[in-house]
Backbone as JSON, one array per atom type, in Angstrom:
{
  "sequence": "MFEGFETARIAVGDATVFVRYGGEGPPVVLLHGHPRTSATWHRVAPLLVRAGHTVVCPDLRGYGRSTGPRFTEDHAGYSKRAVADDVVAVMRHLGHRRFALVGHDRGGSVALRLTLDRPDVVSRVAFADCLPLTEHLSRITAEFATQWWHWFFFAQPDIPERVITADPDSWYRGDPEAMGEENYEEWRRATRRPEVVRAMLEDYRAGLTIDRRHEEADRAAGARITCPTLVLWSLRDDLEDLYGDPRAIWSRWATDVRGHGIDSGHHVAEEAPGPLASALADFFAADPEPA",
  "N": [[96.8, 101.38, 116.04], [98.92, 102.55, 118.47], [98.02, 105.27, 118.88], [98.98, 108.86, 118.71], [101.46, 108.37, 118.74], [104.59, 108.74, 117.15], [106.44, 108.02, 114.11], [109.61, 106.89, 112.88], [112.4, 106.39, 110.73], [115.35, 105.62, 111.42], [118.68, 106.21, 110.72], [121.89, 104.04, 111.62], [124.54, 103.78, 111.42], [125.48, 100.88, 110.14], [122.88, 100.01, 109.73], [119.44, 100.64, 109.51], [116.9, 101.68, 111.63], [113.69, 101.29, 112.05], [111.57, 102.82, 114.25], [109.21, 103.38, 116.69], [107.49, 106.1, 118.95], [106.49, 107.62, 121.63], [104.64, 109.76, 124.1], [105.5, 111.55, 127.47], [107.83, 112.01, 129.7], [109.89, 109.99, 131.88], [111.93, 108.39, 130.04], [111.4, 105.0, 128.11], [112.49, 102.22, 126.97], [111.3, 99.47, 124.72], [111.87, 96.27, 123.66], [111.32, 93.84, 121.34], [110.58, 90.38, 120.76], [110.99, 87.14, 119.04], [108.9, 85.68, 116.77], [108.26, 88.52, 116.16], [107.26, 92.42, 115.54], [108.1, 95.63, 116.55], [105.38, 96.34, 116.99], [104.25, 95.0, 118.52], [104.04, 95.63, 120.81], [101.72, 97.01, 121.04], [99.3, 97.12, 122.61], [100.51, 97.56, 125.21], [102.37, 99.9, 125.22], [100.73, 102.32, 125.31], [99.57, 102.25, 127.81], [101.68, 102.5, 129.27], [102.39, 105.03, 128.7], [100.34, 106.67, 129.46], [100.98, 106.03, 132.24], [103.15, 107.93, 132.65], [105.21, 107.9, 130.88], [107.83, 108.46, 128.19], [107.82, 106.46, 125.68], [109.44, 104.08, 123.86], [109.55, 102.15, 120.81], [111.21, 99.93, 118.95], [111.92, 98.27, 115.67], [113.51, 95.52, 115.88], [117.06, 95.14, 114.67], [116.86, 94.35, 111.29], [114.6, 92.92, 111.49], [111.19, 93.42, 110.95], [110.15, 96.36, 109.84], [113.16, 97.24, 110.02], [116.58, 97.31, 108.78], [119.37, 95.62, 108.12], [123.34, 94.96, 107.85], [125.13, 93.65, 105.37], [124.97, 89.58, 105.21], [127.35, 87.95, 106.76], [129.69, 85.07, 107.56], [130.25, 84.97, 110.3], [128.6, 86.24, 111.61], [128.43, 88.54, 112.82], [127.18, 91.05, 112.17], [124.54, 90.77, 112.96], [124.54, 90.31, 115.62], [123.89, 90.59, 119.46], [125.34, 92.69, 120.44], [125.73, 94.38, 118.4], [123.12, 95.2, 117.53], [122.51, 95.8, 120.18], [124.18, 98.13, 120.09], [122.72, 99.75, 118.24], [120.29, 100.77, 119.67], [121.21, 102.25, 121.42], [121.92, 104.05, 119.71], [119.83, 104.97, 118.35], [118.14, 105.85, 120.59], [119.79, 108.14, 121.32], [119.79, 109.98, 118.79], [116.88, 110.41, 119.63], [117.07, 112.06, 121.92], [117.67, 110.96, 124.32], [119.77, 110.18, 126.85], [119.95, 108.5, 128.89], [118.07, 105.35, 129.77], [115.11, 103.21, 130.89], [114.86, 99.81, 130.39], [113.3, 97.06, 128.77], [113.11, 93.99, 127.72], [111.98, 91.38, 125.71], [111.82, 87.82, 125.29], [113.76, 87.4, 122.47], [114.36, 89.9, 122.59], [115.13, 90.28, 125.05], [117.82, 88.99, 125.31], [118.98, 90.91, 123.99], [118.9, 92.93, 125.51], [120.26, 92.21, 127.78], [122.79, 92.39, 126.85], [123.17, 95.27, 126.34], [122.64, 96.12, 128.69], [124.83, 94.98, 130.08], [127.07, 96.13, 128.38], [126.86, 98.69, 128.45], [126.37, 100.11, 131.06], [126.06, 102.79, 131.79], [124.01, 103.95, 130.35], [121.63, 102.57, 131.12], [119.11, 102.99, 133.26], [117.42, 101.06, 134.78], [116.42, 97.55, 134.35], [113.86, 95.0, 132.93], [113.25, 92.02, 132.56], [111.66, 89.64, 130.13], [110.23, 86.49, 129.74], [112.69, 85.14, 129.22], [116.16, 84.06, 129.53], [119.88, 84.45, 130.17], [121.7, 83.47, 127.27], [123.55, 81.65, 127.45], [122.88, 80.45, 129.88], [120.6, 78.72, 129.21], [122.19, 77.04, 127.16], [123.55, 75.92, 128.9], [122.08, 74.18, 130.51], [120.96, 72.14, 128.93], [118.42, 69.57, 128.0], [116.84, 66.83, 127.34], [114.25, 67.63, 127.32], [114.39, 70.41, 127.19], [115.48, 70.17, 124.2], [113.84, 68.96, 123.05], [111.62, 70.8, 123.36], [112.5, 73.46, 122.49], [113.81, 73.06, 119.84], [114.04, 74.24, 117.43], [116.11, 76.38, 117.79], [118.33, 75.17, 117.17], [117.7, 74.31, 114.69], [117.44, 76.8, 113.25], [120.07, 77.56, 113.22], [121.03, 76.06, 111.13], [122.76, 76.08, 108.09], [121.02, 77.65, 105.08], [119.06, 75.76, 104.9], [117.08, 76.28, 106.77], [115.85, 78.65, 105.69], [114.62, 77.97, 103.23], [112.76, 76.48, 103.74], [111.04, 77.74, 105.64], [110.47, 80.09, 104.0], [108.83, 79.13, 102.12], [106.43, 78.41, 102.8], [105.48, 80.98, 104.66], [102.97, 81.59, 106.28], [102.2, 79.4, 107.29], [104.2, 78.23, 108.74], [104.49, 80.1, 110.67], [101.87, 81.04, 112.19], [100.3, 82.79, 112.88], [97.71, 84.75, 115.04], [95.06, 86.61, 114.32], [93.01, 87.45, 116.02], [93.98, 87.21, 118.47], [96.22, 88.53, 118.25], [95.6, 91.45, 117.77], [94.3, 92.76, 114.56], [95.88, 94.9, 113.15], [98.48, 94.57, 114.3], [98.85, 91.99, 113.66], [98.77, 91.9, 110.69], [101.05, 93.52, 110.36], [102.57, 91.93, 111.21], [102.71, 89.79, 109.37], [103.21, 90.79, 106.92], [105.84, 91.17, 107.3], [106.85, 88.72, 107.89], [106.54, 87.58, 105.62], [108.48, 88.28, 103.82], [111.65, 87.53, 102.44], [114.17, 88.79, 103.06], [113.57, 89.63, 105.55], [113.29, 87.08, 106.86], [115.54, 85.75, 107.05], [117.54, 87.67, 108.04], [116.36, 87.26, 110.7], [116.76, 84.75, 111.38], [119.65, 85.07, 111.74], [119.95, 86.1, 113.83], [119.24, 83.95, 115.48], [121.72, 82.55, 114.9], [123.28, 84.07, 115.57], [123.25, 84.06, 118.28], [124.13, 81.49, 119.14], [127.07, 81.54, 118.6], [128.84, 83.97, 118.12], [127.24, 85.64, 120.08], [127.18, 83.95, 122.26], [129.98, 83.39, 122.96], [130.43, 86.26, 123.73], [128.69, 86.45, 126.0], [129.97, 84.42, 127.55], [132.56, 85.44, 127.89], [131.93, 87.51, 129.81], [131.03, 86.29, 131.84], [133.65, 84.87, 132.73], [134.83, 87.4, 133.31], [133.4, 88.34, 135.59], [131.45, 90.11, 135.29], [128.38, 92.06, 136.05], [125.06, 92.76, 136.19], [124.22, 95.84, 137.85], [122.09, 97.47, 138.1], [118.42, 97.99, 139.21], [116.92, 95.16, 138.47], [114.28, 93.62, 137.11], [112.43, 90.51, 136.79], [110.28, 88.57, 134.78], [107.74, 86.31, 133.85], [106.0, 84.08, 131.78], [103.5, 82.4, 133.15], [101.87, 80.35, 131.48], [103.65, 79.64, 129.56], [106.93, 77.86, 129.21], [109.08, 78.45, 130.88], [109.46, 78.38, 133.32], [109.26, 75.7, 134.15], [110.87, 74.45, 132.98], [113.23, 75.26, 134.35], [112.96, 76.28, 136.9], [112.27, 78.91, 139.24], [113.03, 81.67, 137.76], [114.3, 84.02, 138.53], [116.26, 82.86, 140.23], [118.08, 81.9, 138.52], [118.64, 84.64, 136.91], [119.68, 85.85, 139.12], [122.42, 85.31, 139.57], [123.46, 86.8, 137.59], [123.07, 89.54, 138.17], [122.5, 91.7, 140.71], [120.4, 92.97, 142.15], [117.59, 91.61, 142.29], [114.09, 91.32, 141.43], [110.62, 90.4, 141.08], [108.2, 88.43, 139.36], [105.64, 85.85, 138.13], [103.74, 85.82, 135.34], [99.85, 85.51, 134.39], [99.62, 84.15, 131.57], [100.08, 83.14, 128.09], [103.37, 82.62, 126.27], [103.46, 85.21, 124.65], [103.25, 87.8, 125.99], [102.92, 90.6, 125.93], [100.96, 90.68, 124.09], [98.98, 89.09, 124.98], [98.43, 89.43, 127.85], [98.26, 92.47, 128.67], [97.68, 94.27, 130.32], [98.35, 93.35, 133.11], [100.99, 92.98, 132.61], [102.05, 95.86, 131.96], [101.43, 97.15, 134.19], [102.94, 95.77, 136.05], [105.45, 96.55, 134.98], [105.26, 99.63, 135.22], [104.96, 99.69, 137.96], [107.41, 98.99, 138.54], [109.12, 100.67, 137.38], [108.52, 103.07, 139.13], [109.48, 102.69, 141.46], [111.96, 103.31, 143.88], [113.01, 105.89, 143.02], [115.69, 107.42, 140.67], [117.95, 109.86, 141.79], [117.25, 113.22, 141.52]],
  "CA": [[97.57, 101.13, 117.02], [99.8, 103.47, 118.84], [97.75, 106.46, 118.75], [99.43, 109.59, 119.44], [102.85, 108.01, 118.41], [105.23, 109.17, 115.63], [107.41, 106.96, 113.68], [110.69, 107.52, 112.29], [113.48, 105.59, 110.08], [117.06, 106.48, 111.85], [120.23, 105.47, 110.33], [122.55, 103.93, 112.75], [126.13, 102.76, 110.98], [125.66, 99.79, 108.99], [121.64, 99.48, 109.83], [118.43, 101.55, 109.36], [116.02, 101.23, 112.66], [112.33, 101.59, 112.58], [111.02, 103.34, 115.5], [107.55, 104.27, 116.97], [107.71, 106.68, 120.19], [105.53, 108.8, 121.86], [104.53, 110.17, 125.6], [106.16, 112.51, 128.12], [108.24, 111.64, 131.13], [111.05, 109.19, 131.78], [111.92, 107.37, 128.83], [111.19, 103.58, 128.49], [112.53, 101.19, 125.71], [110.65, 98.14, 124.75], [112.44, 95.28, 122.58], [110.22, 92.55, 120.89], [111.06, 89.09, 120.65], [110.95, 86.42, 117.67], [109.15, 86.82, 115.33], [107.51, 89.82, 116.39], [107.79, 93.63, 115.52], [107.53, 96.5, 117.47], [103.62, 96.44, 116.88], [103.32, 93.64, 119.57], [103.69, 96.52, 121.88], [100.64, 97.99, 120.69], [98.32, 96.97, 123.87], [101.44, 97.7, 126.5], [102.75, 101.03, 124.84], [99.86, 103.23, 125.53], [99.48, 102.09, 129.04], [102.97, 102.89, 130.03], [102.48, 106.52, 128.51], [99.37, 106.89, 130.75], [101.47, 105.88, 133.34], [104.0, 108.77, 132.62], [106.62, 107.39, 130.19], [107.95, 108.3, 127.03], [107.68, 105.17, 125.54], [110.06, 104.16, 122.56], [109.51, 100.93, 120.22], [111.84, 100.16, 117.82], [112.05, 97.05, 115.32], [115.24, 95.1, 116.0], [117.75, 95.17, 113.55], [116.5, 93.22, 110.37], [113.22, 92.58, 111.86], [110.04, 94.32, 110.49], [111.05, 97.67, 108.95], [114.72, 97.71, 110.22], [117.51, 96.86, 108.12], [120.89, 95.49, 108.72], [123.98, 95.15, 106.63], [125.07, 92.13, 104.25], [125.31, 88.57, 105.87], [128.82, 87.38, 106.91], [129.96, 83.66, 107.94], [130.8, 84.87, 111.57], [127.14, 86.46, 112.12], [128.43, 89.41, 113.67], [126.37, 91.97, 112.06], [123.21, 90.71, 113.7], [125.17, 90.06, 116.91], [123.23, 91.37, 120.33], [125.93, 93.57, 120.49], [125.26, 95.48, 116.85], [121.51, 95.51, 117.77], [122.3, 96.94, 121.35], [124.71, 99.6, 119.89], [121.45, 100.34, 117.38], [119.34, 101.08, 120.67], [121.73, 103.58, 122.11], [122.0, 105.34, 118.71], [118.44, 105.43, 118.43], [117.93, 106.79, 121.72], [120.64, 109.55, 121.39], [118.85, 110.6, 118.24], [115.92, 110.89, 120.16], [117.66, 113.03, 122.6], [117.82, 110.27, 125.55], [121.03, 109.56, 126.88], [119.87, 107.24, 130.05], [116.67, 105.26, 129.91], [114.97, 102.0, 131.33], [114.59, 99.01, 128.98], [112.5, 96.22, 128.75], [113.38, 93.17, 126.64], [111.12, 90.23, 125.83], [112.31, 86.71, 124.28], [114.85, 87.82, 122.1], [114.92, 91.17, 122.9], [115.83, 90.3, 126.44], [119.26, 88.94, 125.0], [119.91, 92.37, 123.64], [118.73, 94.09, 127.09], [121.11, 91.76, 128.64], [123.78, 92.78, 126.32], [123.34, 96.74, 126.37], [122.92, 96.54, 130.37], [126.53, 94.71, 130.39], [128.02, 96.75, 127.92], [126.63, 100.25, 129.01], [125.71, 100.58, 132.36], [125.79, 104.09, 132.35], [122.91, 104.43, 129.79], [120.52, 101.97, 131.55], [118.82, 103.26, 134.65], [116.55, 99.82, 135.03], [116.29, 97.07, 133.14], [113.46, 94.18, 132.76], [113.35, 90.94, 131.29], [110.53, 88.81, 130.29], [110.42, 85.12, 129.27], [113.91, 85.01, 128.64], [117.32, 83.98, 130.25], [120.93, 84.36, 129.42], [121.62, 82.39, 126.08], [124.6, 80.74, 127.95], [122.23, 79.72, 130.95], [120.23, 77.85, 128.0], [122.9, 76.12, 126.51], [124.39, 74.99, 130.0], [121.18, 73.37, 131.02], [120.19, 71.27, 127.69], [118.1, 68.39, 128.57], [115.7, 66.02, 126.6], [112.94, 68.42, 127.35], [114.87, 71.52, 126.44], [115.89, 69.82, 122.9], [112.42, 68.96, 122.35], [110.7, 72.03, 123.13], [113.53, 74.3, 121.75], [114.47, 72.45, 118.65], [114.07, 75.22, 116.72], [116.82, 77.09, 117.92], [119.36, 74.59, 116.69], [117.31, 74.05, 113.3], [117.66, 77.77, 112.7], [121.46, 77.63, 113.28], [121.98, 75.56, 110.09], [122.83, 77.26, 107.06], [120.46, 77.65, 104.1], [117.99, 75.12, 104.8], [115.53, 77.09, 107.62], [115.18, 79.82, 104.59], [113.91, 77.36, 102.16], [111.71, 75.59, 104.92], [110.31, 78.89, 106.25], [109.57, 80.8, 102.97], [107.9, 77.94, 101.08], [105.07, 79.08, 103.33], [105.37, 81.26, 105.94], [101.89, 81.64, 107.0], [101.83, 77.77, 108.12], [105.53, 78.2, 109.81], [104.7, 81.12, 111.78], [101.04, 80.57, 112.49], [99.78, 84.38, 113.84], [96.4, 84.63, 115.33], [94.61, 87.86, 114.32], [92.34, 88.08, 117.24], [94.86, 87.32, 119.69], [97.28, 89.47, 118.2], [95.02, 92.52, 117.07], [94.21, 92.7, 113.44], [97.0, 95.49, 112.54], [99.55, 93.91, 114.79], [99.0, 90.63, 112.63], [99.06, 92.35, 109.33], [102.38, 94.15, 110.04], [103.78, 90.73, 111.38], [102.48, 88.82, 108.5], [103.69, 91.49, 105.83], [107.23, 91.14, 107.63], [107.47, 87.61, 107.76], [106.59, 86.96, 103.98], [109.76, 88.89, 103.25], [112.88, 86.47, 102.53], [115.22, 89.42, 103.88], [113.55, 89.53, 107.14], [113.38, 85.75, 107.62], [116.95, 85.5, 106.85], [117.4, 88.39, 109.35], [115.88, 86.73, 112.05], [117.33, 83.43, 111.46], [120.83, 85.46, 111.58], [119.85, 86.56, 114.92], [119.74, 82.71, 116.4], [122.87, 81.97, 114.33], [124.64, 84.63, 116.34], [123.09, 83.56, 119.4], [124.78, 80.05, 119.34], [128.24, 81.51, 118.21], [129.4, 85.28, 118.8], [126.61, 85.89, 121.47], [127.53, 82.9, 123.22], [131.25, 84.09, 123.32], [130.22, 87.37, 124.32], [128.33, 85.82, 127.64], [130.87, 83.64, 128.17], [133.68, 86.45, 128.46], [131.12, 88.29, 130.83], [131.09, 85.33, 133.13], [134.79, 84.41, 133.38], [135.22, 88.57, 134.01], [132.68, 88.5, 136.94], [130.46, 91.05, 135.14], [127.22, 91.82, 136.83], [124.06, 94.1, 135.97], [123.99, 96.52, 139.01], [120.8, 98.53, 138.41], [117.43, 97.13, 139.65], [116.39, 93.89, 137.57], [112.8, 93.0, 137.37], [112.36, 89.41, 135.86], [108.99, 88.53, 134.62], [107.85, 85.11, 132.87], [104.57, 83.68, 131.61], [103.09, 80.99, 133.67], [101.57, 79.09, 130.65], [105.27, 79.21, 128.89], [107.76, 76.89, 129.65], [110.38, 78.7, 131.17], [109.63, 78.05, 134.88], [108.89, 74.19, 133.97], [112.14, 73.77, 132.72], [114.33, 75.88, 134.92], [112.34, 76.87, 138.0], [111.99, 80.13, 139.48], [113.88, 81.97, 136.81], [114.74, 85.1, 139.62], [117.54, 82.29, 140.75], [118.98, 82.15, 137.78], [119.12, 86.01, 136.91], [120.84, 86.5, 140.48], [123.74, 84.96, 139.25], [124.04, 88.01, 136.55], [122.55, 90.83, 138.65], [122.68, 92.15, 141.99], [119.59, 93.42, 142.44], [116.5, 90.85, 141.18], [112.74, 91.06, 141.85], [109.86, 89.98, 139.99], [107.01, 87.26, 139.45], [105.27, 85.32, 137.08], [102.38, 86.78, 134.84], [99.26, 84.68, 133.9], [99.62, 84.56, 130.44], [101.19, 82.45, 127.54], [104.28, 83.58, 125.71], [103.36, 86.43, 124.04], [102.56, 88.12, 126.86], [102.52, 92.21, 125.61], [99.34, 90.66, 123.56], [97.85, 88.39, 125.76], [98.18, 89.99, 128.95], [99.05, 93.73, 128.48], [97.07, 95.23, 131.5], [99.36, 92.57, 134.12], [102.59, 93.44, 132.12], [102.26, 97.16, 131.98], [101.16, 97.49, 135.71], [104.11, 95.42, 136.62], [106.57, 97.53, 134.58], [105.06, 101.24, 135.59], [105.41, 99.75, 139.38], [108.85, 98.79, 138.76], [110.04, 101.97, 136.96], [108.42, 104.31, 139.78], [109.98, 102.06, 142.55], [113.33, 103.67, 144.09], [113.6, 106.53, 141.37], [116.83, 107.9, 140.97], [117.97, 111.45, 142.41], [117.18, 113.97, 140.25]],
  "C": [[98.34, 102.59, 117.56], [99.05, 104.94, 118.18], [98.43, 107.53, 119.53], [100.94, 109.61, 119.11], [103.28, 108.49, 117.37], [105.87, 108.31, 115.35], [108.52, 107.44, 112.87], [111.75, 106.46, 111.63], [114.54, 106.45, 110.65], [118.01, 105.58, 111.6], [121.32, 105.47, 111.3], [123.83, 102.87, 112.01], [125.51, 102.35, 109.53], [123.84, 99.46, 109.0], [120.68, 100.77, 109.66], [117.15, 101.12, 110.46], [114.52, 101.87, 112.34], [111.6, 101.66, 113.73], [109.58, 103.87, 115.71], [107.84, 104.78, 118.59], [106.68, 107.34, 120.2], [105.63, 108.74, 123.66], [105.17, 111.12, 126.2], [106.57, 111.73, 129.34], [109.65, 110.55, 130.88], [111.31, 108.11, 130.31], [112.22, 105.59, 128.88], [111.48, 102.9, 127.24], [112.01, 99.6, 125.47], [110.98, 97.15, 123.61], [111.58, 94.06, 122.65], [111.04, 91.65, 121.03], [110.88, 88.48, 119.14], [109.67, 86.0, 117.52], [108.41, 88.03, 114.98], [107.92, 91.14, 115.73], [107.53, 94.49, 116.59], [105.85, 96.86, 117.8], [103.3, 95.46, 117.9], [103.36, 94.39, 120.62], [102.33, 97.39, 122.09], [99.49, 98.26, 122.08], [99.08, 97.91, 125.1], [101.59, 99.46, 126.26], [102.03, 102.28, 125.49], [99.55, 103.43, 127.1], [100.79, 102.89, 129.96], [103.14, 104.76, 129.79], [101.44, 107.06, 129.1], [100.16, 106.84, 132.05], [102.76, 107.06, 133.67], [105.18, 108.9, 131.77], [106.82, 108.04, 128.75], [108.26, 106.88, 126.66], [108.44, 104.79, 123.93], [109.95, 102.43, 122.24], [110.39, 100.59, 118.89], [111.82, 98.49, 117.23], [113.51, 96.75, 115.34], [115.67, 95.23, 114.63], [117.56, 94.01, 112.47], [115.09, 92.78, 110.57], [112.28, 93.4, 111.23], [110.55, 95.17, 109.44], [112.42, 97.82, 109.12], [115.21, 96.95, 109.2], [118.53, 96.41, 108.75], [121.75, 95.49, 107.57], [124.03, 93.69, 106.27], [125.2, 90.95, 105.48], [126.46, 88.27, 105.83], [128.79, 86.08, 107.37], [130.02, 84.07, 109.68], [129.52, 85.73, 112.36], [127.14, 87.85, 112.78], [127.55, 90.95, 113.51], [125.1, 91.89, 112.54], [123.43, 89.99, 115.11], [124.08, 90.9, 117.99], [124.08, 92.32, 120.51], [125.69, 94.96, 119.51], [124.13, 96.03, 117.37], [121.63, 96.36, 118.98], [122.91, 98.44, 120.94], [123.53, 100.54, 118.97], [120.39, 101.28, 118.11], [119.91, 102.44, 121.29], [121.73, 104.56, 121.1], [120.67, 105.85, 118.44], [118.16, 106.61, 119.49], [118.55, 108.12, 121.81], [119.88, 110.64, 120.31], [117.57, 111.33, 118.69], [115.96, 111.73, 121.24], [117.53, 112.67, 124.06], [119.31, 109.87, 125.53], [121.11, 108.29, 128.26], [118.25, 106.81, 129.7], [116.37, 103.63, 130.6], [114.86, 100.97, 130.14], [113.91, 97.62, 129.45], [112.86, 95.2, 127.26], [112.6, 91.76, 127.05], [111.91, 89.28, 124.81], [113.86, 87.35, 123.82], [115.36, 89.19, 122.09], [115.52, 91.28, 124.26], [117.6, 90.18, 126.22], [119.93, 90.33, 124.54], [119.77, 93.41, 124.68], [119.73, 93.73, 127.81], [122.52, 92.4, 128.17], [124.33, 94.22, 126.44], [123.49, 97.09, 127.89], [124.58, 96.48, 130.55], [127.48, 95.7, 129.74], [127.87, 98.34, 128.12], [125.58, 100.45, 130.12], [125.37, 102.03, 132.52], [124.31, 104.47, 131.45], [121.66, 103.83, 130.14], [120.46, 102.16, 133.03], [118.2, 101.93, 135.42], [116.37, 98.77, 134.04], [115.2, 95.67, 133.73], [113.52, 93.14, 131.77], [111.87, 90.22, 131.4], [110.45, 87.78, 129.27], [111.64, 84.99, 128.68], [115.22, 84.78, 129.97], [118.48, 84.09, 129.51], [121.17, 83.33, 128.65], [122.52, 81.14, 126.74], [123.97, 79.97, 129.22], [121.42, 78.42, 130.19], [120.62, 76.58, 127.83], [123.52, 75.25, 127.76], [123.63, 73.83, 130.48], [120.36, 72.57, 129.87], [119.87, 70.05, 128.3], [117.27, 67.77, 127.2], [114.53, 67.16, 126.29], [113.2, 69.57, 126.6], [115.14, 71.47, 124.83], [114.74, 69.71, 122.2], [111.61, 69.98, 122.09], [111.19, 73.18, 122.38], [114.18, 74.15, 120.67], [114.9, 73.71, 117.53], [115.55, 76.28, 116.82], [118.31, 76.48, 117.18], [118.83, 74.4, 114.95], [117.68, 75.52, 112.51], [119.37, 78.2, 112.47], [121.91, 77.26, 111.91], [121.91, 76.16, 108.65], [121.64, 76.76, 105.74], [119.01, 76.86, 104.22], [116.89, 75.54, 105.59], [115.07, 78.16, 106.62], [114.43, 79.17, 103.9], [112.58, 76.73, 102.7], [110.63, 76.84, 104.99], [109.62, 79.64, 104.78], [108.93, 80.24, 101.96], [106.29, 78.48, 101.91], [105.0, 79.68, 104.88], [104.51, 81.33, 107.09], [102.05, 80.39, 108.07], [103.1, 77.95, 109.25], [105.17, 79.12, 111.16], [103.33, 81.1, 112.76], [100.0, 81.62, 113.63], [98.54, 84.12, 114.05], [95.9, 86.09, 115.01], [93.79, 88.5, 115.42], [92.89, 87.96, 118.41], [95.84, 88.72, 119.73], [97.03, 91.4, 118.31], [95.27, 92.43, 115.87], [95.61, 93.73, 112.95], [98.19, 95.15, 113.1], [100.07, 92.46, 113.6], [99.26, 91.22, 111.46], [100.47, 93.0, 108.99], [103.3, 92.94, 110.11], [103.56, 89.99, 110.12], [103.2, 89.46, 107.25], [105.29, 91.22, 106.07], [107.96, 89.91, 107.39], [107.13, 87.04, 106.27], [107.76, 87.65, 103.14], [111.18, 87.99, 103.2], [113.88, 87.27, 103.22], [115.3, 89.3, 105.29], [113.52, 88.19, 107.69], [114.8, 85.43, 107.7], [117.63, 86.26, 108.02], [117.53, 87.9, 110.55], [116.53, 85.38, 112.25], [119.11, 83.6, 112.11], [120.82, 85.67, 113.28], [120.17, 85.06, 115.94], [121.32, 82.17, 115.79], [123.98, 82.77, 114.88], [124.39, 84.37, 117.59], [124.04, 82.31, 120.02], [126.25, 80.45, 119.03], [128.91, 83.06, 118.88], [128.87, 85.76, 119.87], [127.04, 85.17, 122.52], [128.95, 83.2, 123.56], [131.19, 84.95, 124.15], [129.7, 87.11, 126.03], [129.39, 85.3, 128.29], [132.35, 84.43, 128.67], [132.86, 87.26, 129.71], [131.25, 87.61, 132.08], [132.61, 85.24, 133.73], [135.63, 86.15, 133.66], [134.75, 88.97, 135.2], [131.82, 89.64, 136.78], [129.18, 90.78, 135.62], [126.05, 93.02, 136.51], [124.02, 94.4, 137.62], [122.89, 97.21, 138.95], [119.81, 97.68, 138.79], [117.1, 96.25, 138.35], [114.96, 93.58, 137.75], [112.77, 91.8, 136.32], [110.89, 88.89, 135.96], [108.83, 87.13, 133.81], [106.34, 84.73, 133.02], [104.34, 82.2, 132.09], [102.4, 79.87, 132.72], [102.73, 79.21, 129.66], [105.88, 77.97, 129.7], [109.03, 76.96, 130.45], [110.59, 78.2, 132.68], [109.62, 76.44, 135.07], [110.14, 73.86, 133.75], [113.41, 73.92, 133.78], [113.73, 76.24, 136.46], [112.42, 78.09, 138.39], [113.35, 80.77, 138.76], [114.76, 83.25, 137.48], [116.22, 84.19, 140.19], [118.53, 82.46, 139.99], [119.7, 83.63, 137.38], [120.12, 86.58, 138.02], [122.01, 86.04, 140.32], [124.45, 85.98, 138.22], [123.86, 89.44, 137.2], [122.25, 91.15, 140.12], [121.38, 92.61, 142.94], [118.0, 92.79, 141.83], [115.28, 90.97, 141.78], [112.23, 90.35, 140.83], [108.79, 88.88, 140.21], [106.36, 86.74, 138.02], [103.63, 85.92, 136.73], [101.38, 85.73, 134.26], [98.94, 84.77, 132.38], [100.6, 83.3, 129.34], [102.31, 83.18, 126.83], [104.58, 85.09, 125.32], [102.69, 87.34, 124.67], [102.12, 89.97, 126.67], [101.11, 91.64, 124.65], [98.36, 90.17, 124.28], [97.6, 88.77, 127.27], [98.62, 91.4, 129.46], [98.62, 94.52, 129.86], [98.21, 94.64, 132.72], [100.63, 93.47, 133.92], [102.64, 94.87, 132.33], [102.29, 97.62, 133.22], [102.63, 97.04, 136.3], [105.29, 96.21, 136.2], [106.24, 98.81, 135.16], [105.61, 100.93, 137.18], [106.79, 99.62, 139.58], [109.63, 100.03, 138.57], [109.44, 103.09, 138.08], [109.13, 103.74, 141.19], [111.69, 103.08, 142.67], [113.9, 104.72, 143.01], [114.87, 107.03, 142.17], [117.01, 109.34, 141.31], [118.09, 112.18, 141.23], [118.31, 114.87, 139.75]]
}
């Protein structure tokens, strides 16, 4: 995986971030979702390098080979704001002050937080298979609660850790053929580590508490994403079934929204890397910023 890429472990305050990076040209950061690692991008990242980009793929705080601070009752150490700050610190360490950003699933929540908090560093942003957390929570239906029940299970104290770590292979059910053997093995090693499982649960616990409050404050203040925004969703996932056209919801948060569906299941970077990379490359090439 990631031929020609380099790896590093970068200390960023109370966390250490494992990162893969390679290529030359305008920088792009790819943020993975749950329960993946940066390896989920192994089919997409080389395509973006060929399209003329520097590509940076970190493991989110606590996921994969990245580490985070001790766990606290307020979950602040695993808030999307804390993870977003990690991304800025990593990119500064690598010499990039401004960059494009892609977030899939939980990585999309980090991308939203980073773009709202630091519009000076994000040139354009793409969201894949995600909505703002508060948009999900304000639309809870029986269908959502049935299909996304894990959000509320993960928020419970102690019980999820015991259930998941008892048999992580059965819980997460990865597929080495679909994921790619090396990606699968890296993911499997991570999900068998209790400290990684706990950190991934803290991500969800933060989502229903401190992250929700941060988004509510944004809405009350009228905060908006002002850079170009791409919204992509997997046609064989349930986002459009639950909510209709995701672009309509994202238009409440961003001033310049475009996008479309991709014929894929939820893990689009693994299942449809060509269409995903093509959509991203076209988006990054459109309306370039003045030199």
